[in-house]
N, C-alpha and C positions, 0 to 999 in steps of 0.2 A: 402523439407518441413521444415519450421522454427522450432527451438526449442521453446517449450512452457514454459513460466514462469507464475506463478500466484502471484498476490499481493492482499493485504487486506487493504481497507480503513476502519480502525477500528474507529467507531464513538461512542460517548457516548450514543446515542439513535438513532435507525433507523428511528423512526417516526418524532422526533423533535430534530435533531442533533444540537449541539452547539460546540462540540470539536472533533478534529481528533488526533489520536495517531500516531506520526511519530517516525521513528527509525533512529539513526545515525550509519552508518557502521563502523565496526572496522577492517574488512578484506574484500577483499584483499587490499594490500597497495595502489593500484591505486584508490580505492573507499573509503578508510578510511577517516572519518570525514564528509562524505557527507550523506545527509538525503534521506530516501526512504520509500516506502510502504513495510512493512514486507511481506515475502513470499519466493518463490523459485521455483525450477524445478518440473515439473510434471514427476513422475516416470513412466516407462513403465507399461502399463495396468491400470494406475490410471486415474480416471476422474479428470478434473481440480478442481471441487468443493471438492473432497476428498483431493487433494493436498493442498488446502487452509487450511483445518482443520489440516492436518498432519504438515504442515510447521509452523503454529502458535503454535501448541503444542510443537514442537521442539525448535523453536526460542524464544518464549515468555512464554511458560508454561501455556497457556490459551486455553479454549474452546470458540467458538464463534457461533453466529447465523448468517447464511448467508442471506443477503438481495439481492437486484438486482445487476446485473453486471453493471459497468460503461462502457457503450458502447464506442468503438473506431470507428473511421471512417472506418477502415478496419475490417470486421467481424472476421478476424483471431486474431486481438488484436492490442495493442499499439506497434509500432516498437521500438526495442532496438538495441544496437550496435551488429554488426555481424548478424548472421542469427537467430535472436530470436525475439519473440513477447511476450507481457505480457497482460494477461487478469486480470482485477481488479474487485473485488466484494466489495460492501458495507457490513460491518459486525458490529456486536455489541458483547460485552463481554457477555458470558453466565456463565462462571465459571473460577475462578482464577484471580490473580493479575498479570498484565504483568510485566515481568522481562527480561532484556537483557541476555538471556542464550547462544545464538549462534550468531556470526557475527555482534553483535551490542554493542556499548559502552554506549549508552544512549537512553532512551525513553522519549518522551515529549508529553503531551496533549496540542495541540494548539487550541485556540479559532477560530472558523470558521468566526466569526465577524471581525477578524483581518486578512482578506485575504491578505493584502499587506505584513504583517509580515510573514505569511505562505509562500508566494511566494518568499520572500527575503532570506529564509533559503538556504544554499548551497546544493541544491538538486543534486542527480545524474541527469545529463542533460536529459536523456530519461524520467525521472519521472516528470519533470517540466510541460510539457503540460497536463499530467494527473491531476496534482494538479489544474491547471487552469480550466480544464473541470469539475472536481469535484466541485469546488467553483461555477461554472456557473450552473451546474445541481441542486445543493442544494440551489441556490438563494443567494449566498454569493459572488457575483462577486466583485472584487476589484475596487477601483475608478481609477486605472491606465488606 
């Protein structure tokens, strides 16, 4: 059974999104400087949706509203390195101002209308297809 990771596509608005919050890793050294969706491991006995809320409180100091899940081709989730998969939810801020509290050196709001610029960030390789699908689902496909 693969290890389950959760991620959050934090949007400025769930109904009419125009920006996505992205996070640059500070650790581990192999991922430092690369961009990702904030999130992390699902703890034993924890539901994935609960893990999204817990991880965002720990990593960014915020509470969010969960929207729909960004479906992967495999119902188990998006494949990551090793024996892991990630499930990603659309979210919007409910309370708090995002701050890089754990594992991140920078947070940045990226305009969804600039899909090419978003895709050109140095993403963790496993996250890049998720970004492309997010842009497609939200109707912001790049011209590439």
